[in-house]
C-alpha positions in Angstrom: -35.6 -2.4 5.4 -33.0 -4.6 7.1 -34.3 -7.4 9.3 -33.4 -8.5 12.8 -29.8 -9.5 13.2 -28.7 -12.8 14.9 -27.7 -12.6 18.5 -23.9 -12.7 18.7 -22.5 -14.7 21.7 -18.9 -15.1 22.9 -17.0 -17.1 25.6 -13.2 -16.5 25.7 -12.0 -17.2 22.1 -15.3 -18.8 21.1 -18.0 -16.9 19.2 -21.1 -17.7 17.3 -24.4 -16.3 16.1 -27.7 -17.6 17.4 -30.4 -17.1 14.8 -33.6 -16.9 16.9 -36.1 -17.4 14.0 -34.5 -20.6 12.6 -32.9 -22.0 15.8 -29.6 -22.3 13.9 -26.2 -21.6 15.4 -24.1 -20.0 12.7 -20.4 -19.1 12.2 -19.0 -21.0 15.1 -15.5 -19.5 15.4 -12.4 -19.9 17.5 -10.7 -16.6 17.4 -10.3 -15.7 13.7 -10.9 -19.3 12.6 -14.2 -20.5 11.3 -14.7 -24.0 12.8 -18.3 -24.7 11.7 -20.6 -22.8 9.3 -23.6 -24.0 11.2 -25.1 -26.5 13.7 -28.8 -27.3 13.6 -31.4 -30.1 13.7 -33.4 -31.4 10.8 -36.2 -33.9 10.1 -36.5 -35.5 6.6 -39.6 -37.5 5.6 -39.7 -40.9 4.0 -39.7 -39.2 0.6 -36.7 -37.0 1.7 -39.0 -34.0 2.2 -37.4 -31.5 4.6 -39.8 -30.3 7.3 -39.8 -26.8 8.6 -39.4 -26.0 12.3 -40.2 -22.7 14.0 -38.6 -21.4 17.2 -41.3 -20.8 19.8 -39.3 -19.9 22.9 -35.7 -18.8 23.6 -33.5 -17.6 26.5 -30.0 -16.2 26.2 -27.6 -15.3 29.0 -24.3 -13.7 28.1 -21.9 -13.4 31.0 -18.3 -12.2 31.4 -16.8 -15.7 31.3 -19.2 -17.5 29.1 -22.8 -17.8 27.8 -25.8 -20.1 27.8 -28.6 -20.2 25.3 -31.7 -22.4 25.3 -34.5 -22.5 22.8 -37.4 -24.7 21.6 -38.5 -25.3 18.1 -41.5 -27.3 16.8 -43.1 -28.7 13.6 -46.8 -28.8 14.0 -47.2 -31.0 10.9 -45.1 -33.7 12.5 -46.2 -33.1 16.1 -42.5 -33.0 17.0 -40.5 -30.6 19.2 -36.8 -29.9 19.8 -35.4 -28.5 23.0 -31.9 -27.2 22.6 -29.1 -25.8 24.7 -25.7 -24.3 24.0 -23.1 -23.6 26.7 -19.6 -22.2 26.4 -16.7 -21.1 28.6 -13.2 -20.1 27.7 -12.1 -23.7 26.8 -15.1 -25.7 25.5 -18.4 -25.3 23.7 -21.2 -27.8 24.1 -24.5 -28.1 22.2 -27.3 -30.6 23.1 -30.4 -31.3 21.1 -33.3 -33.3 22.5 -36.4 -34.1 20.4 -39.7 -35.7 21.3 -42.9 -36.2 19.3 -46.6 -36.8 20.1 -47.3 -39.2 17.2 -45.5 -41.8 15.0 -43.8 -40.7 11.8 -41.5 -42.3 9.2 -38.2 -40.5 8.5 -35.0 -40.9 6.5 -33.1 -38.7 8.9 -34.0 -36.9 12.1 -31.3 -35.3 14.2 -28.2 -33.1 14.5 -26.4 -31.7 11.5 -23.1 -29.9 11.4 -22.0 -27.9 8.4 -18.3 -27.6 7.6 -17.6 -24.6 5.3 -16.7 -25.4 1.7 -13.5 -23.3 2.2 -12.1 -26.2 4.2 -11.7 -28.2 1.0 -8.2 -29.7 0.7 -7.7 -29.2 4.5 -6.8 -32.2 6.7 -9.1 -33.8 9.3 -8.8 -36.8 11.6 -11.9 -38.9 11.8 -12.6 -40.7 15.1 -14.4 -44.1 14.8 -16.6 -46.0 17.3 -14.0 -48.7 17.9 -11.5 -46.2 19.1 -9.5 -46.1 15.9 -9.0 -43.0 13.7 -8.3 -42.2 10.0 -6.4 -39.2 8.7 -8.1 -37.7 5.7 -8.7 -34.4 3.8 -11.9 -32.5 2.8 -12.2 -33.2 -0.9 -11.3 -30.5 -3.4 -13.1 -32.0 -6.4 -16.7 -32.7 -5.3 -17.0 -36.2 -3.9 -19.7 -38.4 -5.5 -19.6 -40.7 -2.4 -19.4 -40.0 1.4 -15.8 -38.8 2.1 -16.1 -39.7 5.8 -18.1 -42.5 7.5 -18.6 -44.1 10.9 -17.9 -40.9 12.8 -18.1 -40.3 16.6 -15.7 -37.3 16.5 -13.0 -35.5 14.6 -9.9 -33.5 15.1 -9.5 -30.4 12.9 -6.2 -28.6 12.6 -7.0 -25.0 11.7 -4.8 -22.8 9.5 -3.7 -20.7 12.5 -2.2 -23.8 14.1 -4.9 -24.5 16.6 -6.4 -28.0 16.8 -10.1 -28.4 17.5 -11.5 -31.7 18.9 -15.2 -32.5 18.4 -17.0 -35.4 20.2 -20.4 -36.4 18.8 -22.9 -38.3 21.0 -26.2 -40.0 20.5 -25.7 -41.9 17.2 -23.1 -42.7 14.5 -22.5 -39.9 12.0 -21.2 -39.6 8.5 -20.3 -36.7 6.1 -21.5 -35.9 2.6 -20.3 -33.4 0.1 -23.2 -31.0 -0.1 -21.7 -29.2 -3.0 -23.4 -31.9 -5.1 -26.6 -29.8 -4.5 -24.7 -26.5 -4.7 -24.7 -26.1 -0.9 -21.5 -24.3 0.3 -20.7 -27.0 2.9 -19.8 -30.5 3.8 -22.5 -31.9 6.1 -21.9 -34.3 9.0 -25.3 -35.9 9.9 -27.0 -39.0 11.2 -28.0 -41.6 10.7 -25.7 -43.3 8.2 -27.4 -44.1 4.9 -26.3 -47.8 5.1 -28.7 -48.3 8.0 -32.3 -49.4 7.2 -34.5 -46.5 6.1 -37.0 -45.1 6.3 -37.4 -45.8 10.0 -40.1 -45.0 12.5 -40.0 -42.4 15.3 -42.4 -43.5 18.0 -44.7 -41.2 20.1 -42.8 -39.9 23.1 -39.5 -41.4 21.9 -36.6 -39.2 22.9 -33.9 -38.4 20.3 -30.8 -36.8 21.9 -27.7 -35.7 20.0 -24.8 -33.6 21.2 -21.5 -32.1 20.1 -18.7 -30.9 22.4 -15.9 -28.8 21.0 -12.5 -28.3 22.7 -9.2 -27.0 21.5 -5.5 -26.7 22.1 -3.1 -24.0 21.0 -2.8 -20.2 21.1 -5.9 -18.4 19.7 -5.5 -15.1 17.9 -8.6 -12.8 17.7 -8.6 -9.6 15.7 -11.2 -6.8 15.5 -13.8 -7.6 12.8 -13.7 -5.2 9.9 -16.8 -3.1 9.3 -16.0 -2.4 5.6 -15.7 -5.0 2.8 -12.8 -4.3 0.5 -13.1 -5.3 -3.2 -10.4 -5.4 -5.8 -10.3 -6.7 -9.4 -8.8 -10.1 -10.1 -6.3 -10.6 -13.0 -8.3 -13.3 -14.8 -11.1 -12.4 -17.3 -13.7 -14.9 -18.6 -15.9 -14.8 -21.7 -19.4 -14.1 -20.7 -21.6 -17.2 -21.3 -24.8 -17.3 -23.3 -27.9 -16.3 -21.2 -31.2 -18.1 -21.5 -34.3 -18.9 -19.6 -37.0 -21.6 -19.3 -40.2 -21.6 -21.4 -42.1 -23.9 -23.6 -41.4 -21.9 -26.8 -39.0 -19.3 -28.2 -39.0 -16.0 -26.4 -37.5 -12.7 -27.6 -34.7 -11.1 -25.6 -32.9 -14.3 -24.6 -29.9 -16.1 -26.2 -31.9 -19.3 -26.1 -34.8 -21.0 -24.3 -34.5 -24.3 -22.3 -37.6 -26.5 -22.4 -38.7 -30.1 -22.2 -39.3 -31.8 -25.5 -43.1 -32.7 -25.7 -42.3 -36.1 -27.4 -39.2 -37.5 -25.7 -39.6 -35.5 -22.4 -35.9 -34.7 -22.4 -34.6 -31.2 -21.8 -33.4 -29.3 -24.9 -32.7 -25.7 -26.0 -34.4 -23.9 -28.8 -33.5 -20.7 -30.4 -29.8 -21.1 -29.8 -27.0 -22.1 -32.2 -26.8 -25.0 -32.2 -29.7 -26.5 -30.4 -28.7 -28.8 -27.5 -30.4 -32.0 -26.1 -29.7 -33.2 -22.5 -29.9 -37.0 -21.8 -28.2 -39.8 -19.9 -28.5 -42.1 -22.9 -27.7 -40.9 -26.4 -28.5 -44.1 -28.2 -32.3 -43.8 -27.9 -32.4 -40.1 -29.1 -30.4 -40.3 -32.3 -33.5 -39.1 -34.2 -33.2 -35.6 -32.5 -30.9 -33.2 -34.3 -28.4 -31.0 -32.4 -25.7 -31.4 -29.8 -25.9 -34.0 -27.1 -25.0 -33.0 -23.5 -24.9 -35.5 -20.6 -27.4 -34.3 -18.0 -30.9 -34.4 -16.6 -31.9 -30.8 -15.9 -31.5 -31.5 -12.2 -28.8 -31.0 -9.6 -25.1 -31.8 -10.2 -25.3 -34.9 -8.0 -27.0 -36.8 -10.8 -24.0 -36.2 -13.1 -21.4 -36.7 -10.4 -22.7 -40.1 -9.2 -23.1 -41.4 -12.8 -20.1 -40.0 -14.6 -20.3 -40.6 -18.4 -18.0 -41.7 -21.2 -17.5 -38.2 -22.6 -16.7 -39.6 -26.1 -20.4 -40.0 -26.6 -21.3 -36.4 -25.6 -20.5 -32.9 -26.6 -20.7 -31.4 -23.0 -22.3 -31.7 -19.6 -25.5 -30.0 -18.3 -27.1 -29.8 -14.8 -29.5 -27.6 -12.9 -29.2 -25.5 -9.7 -31.7 -25.3 -6.9 -30.3 -23.7 -3.7 -33.3 -24.7 -1.6 -32.9 -28.5 -1.4 -31.7 -28.7 2.2 -32.6 -25.3 3.7 -35.1 -22.6 2.8 -34.0 -19.5 4.8 -32.6 -16.5 3.0 -29.2 -16.7 4.5 -28.5 -20.3 3.5 -29.8 -19.5 0.0 -27.3 -16.6 -0.4 -24.4 -18.5 1.2 -24.9 -21.4 -1.2 -24.0 -19.3 -4.2 -20.4 -19.7 -3.2 -20.4 -23.4 -4.0 -21.4 -22.8 -7.6 -17.8 -22.2 -8.7 -16.8 -25.6 -7.2 -19.6 -27.3 -9.1 -18.5 -25.8 -12.5 -14.9 -26.7 -11.8 -15.8 -30.3 -10.9 -18.0 -30.5 -14.0 -15.2 -29.4 -16.2 -13.0 -32.2 -14.9 -15.8 -34.7 -15.7 -16.4 -33.3 -19.1 -12.7 -33.2 -19.9 -13.0 -29.5 -20.6 -15.9 -29.9 -23.0 -18.6 -27.2 -22.5 -20.6 -27.0 -19.3 -24.3 -25.8 -19.4 -25.9 -24.8 -16.1 -29.7 -24.9 -16.1 -32.5 -24.9 -15.3 -31.5 -22.6 -12.5 -34.3 -22.2 -9.9 -35.2 -19.8 -7.2 -38.3 -19.6 -5.1 -40.9 -17.5 -6.9 -41.6 -15.2 -3.9 -37.9 -14.3 -3.7 -37.7 -13.4 -7.4 -40.1 -10.4 -6.8 -38.0 -9.1 -3.9 -34.5 -7.5 -3.7 -33.0 -10.8 -2.6 -33.9 -12.2 -6.0 -32.0 -9.5 -7.7 -29.0 -10.0 -5.5 -29.1 -13.8 -5.9 -29.4 -13.6 -9.7 -26.4 -11.1 -10.0 -24.2 -13.1 -7.6 -25.0 -16.5 -9.2 -24.4 -15.1 -12.7 -21.0 -13.7 -11.7 -20.0 -16.9 -9.9 -20.9 -19.2 -12.7 -19.6 -17.0 -15.5 -16.2 -16.5 -13.8 -15.9 -20.3 -13.3 -15.9 -21.3 -16.9 -19.6 -22.2 -17.6 -20.5 -21.8 -21.3 -24.3 -21.2 -21.0 -26.7 -20.3 -18.2 -30.5 -20.7 -18.1 -32.1 -18.7 -15.3 -35.6 -19.1 -14.0 -38.8 -19.1 -16.0 -39.4 -16.4 -18.7 -42.4 -15.0 -16.9 -40.3 -13.8 -14.0 -38.3 -11.4 -16.2 -40.2 -8.2 -15.9 -39.5 -4.9 -14.1 -36.2 -4.6 -12.2 -35.2 -8.3 -12.7 -35.5 -7.9 -16.5 -33.6 -4.6 -16.4 -30.7 -6.3 -14.6 -30.9 -9.3 -17.1 -30.6 -6.9 -20.1 -27.7 -5.0 -18.4 -25.8 -8.3 -18.3 -26.9 -9.4 -21.7 -25.6 -6.1 -23.3 -22.1 -7.5 -22.8 -22.7 -10.9 -24.4 -19.6 -12.2 -26.2 -17.5 -9.8 -24.1 -15.7 -10.5 -20.7 -16.3 -10.6 -17.0 -13.7 -10.1 -14.3 -14.7 -11.0 -10.7 -13.5 -9.0 -7.8 -11.8 -10.4 -4.7 -13.7 -9.6 -1.5 -12.5 -9.5 2.1 -15.9 -11.0 3.0 -17.7 -12.5 0.1 -20.6 -13.5 2.4 -21.3 -9.8 2.9 -20.5 -8.3 -0.5 -19.1 -9.2 -3.9 -18.4 -7.3 -7.1 -17.6 -7.9 -10.8 -16.9 -5.9 -13.9 -18.3 -6.5 -17.4 -16.1 -5.0 -20.1 -15.5 -4.7 -23.8 -13.0 -2.7 -25.8 -15.3 0.3 -25.7 -16.8 0.4 -22.2 -17.2 -1.2 -18.9 -19.6 -1.4 -16.0 -19.1 -2.4 -12.4 -21.6 -4.4 -10.4 -21.7 -4.4 -6.6 -23.9 -6.9 -4.7 -24.9 -6.7 -1.1 -25.3 -10.4 0.0 -27.1 -9.5 3.2 -30.4 -8.0 4.5 -28.4 -5.2 6.2 -26.7 -2.0 5.2 -23.2 -2.8 4.1 -20.2 -0.5 3.3 -17.8 -1.5 0.6 -14.5 0.0 -0.5 -13.3 -0.2 -4.2 -10.5 1.7 -5.9 -10.3 4.4 -3.3 -14.0 4.9 -3.0 -16.5 3.9 -0.3 -20.1 3.0 -1.1 -23.1 2.1 1.1 -25.3 -0.6 -0.2 -28.9 -1.0 0.8 -30.1 -4.5 1.9 -29.6 -6.9 -1.0 -28.9 -4.0 -3.3 -27.3 -4.5 -6.7 -25.6 -1.2 -7.7 -24.5 -0.8 -11.3 -22.0 1.9 -12.0 -20.0 3.0 -15.1 -16.6 4.6 -14.8 -18.1 8.1 -15.2 -20.6 7.5 -12.4 -18.0 6.3 -10.0 -15.8 9.4 -10.8 -18.7 11.6 -9.7 -19.1 9.9 -6.3 
């Protein structure tokens, strides 16, 4: 059953989605242009733990010429509460966050966050600084190991349609990090800058207030949103990578098993040909036989910020965990789209030597639900069609029932090819084809918790929430 939809609000050319249960503002658009993927507030502990907030009250007023939304979220564990307001008219959109706690706590970061979509990579931006100066820059295409933008009090963003958006940030100094390092599909503008002392203390009854105001100039074009997602095959085919899992010993039904060596504590594969060891330092592990890959079994950021001399290594390995910065289902599904960027950046670092992705994690509860099936299928397709050589998904114990059936459907085509499909809205639905000289199968994935209609090669299909539909050519002919 599909879940509650966000509340869609609009004011002249502005539109956004208010997600009542998380308190996030999503898909902030100006006409057909996506300006921000999301705006929200976060609190990180002194150990970088991300605390969860729950919306307890909300009020929304949509009028003919604008809208106003206000809501309150709290974290009982911290004794901290946010009160928030968003107002918009035909010209400007303003968001104000005000937080106050009842007891002292230490934090690395507490305040407003803005997510720029990863699709803005390579696009220009003008950064406004506290002293009144500015710097013209671009969102990085290759994943940046350091902060691409710092000392921010605002920015000017020229959109592809020719409109220019100006954002003014209040309450603190901000900076931007490339969240694709953690396979988040965004660049995040946040406070406070990491060159400030941390952790720092938030005192009882201390007020934290941050705000962003958005304005624009230019002629806005708004078209009617499509209700059907159209898919079509791309021209490029990729060899399907080896598929493995995590376990402490060999397991039948997988190309290899990824585990931690009991003696050296490093990650290594067993059951594959050849076995592979992952380490940041080869010299201390010469006694272990097999290929040596540079990596830690953690997120790509560990590789990107400490890039190796590839003459010492046979490839690069890193893990994926889509739940580092956000836990909600929508963010977890959206973050799949950054995985192709990560593989492409890893191939640049490895100088085209093989890229191994694993361990790949997903919350255990999700793996027993339809969202786990959809995430697995979409992640496999994204990584496989980006050039990864081997993928290690989840722990072996999770592969039973429908998830194992899907895994074996993918593994049937090992050593064959995958072709990704273009999608008019990949955040709603994606597709891919596995094929050999003898046969082929098409996979269609609903990326949302709602019913979605797709169109492919003259046919229309309705996908249930998070459904993965597998169809052979004969099955599609019968539709």
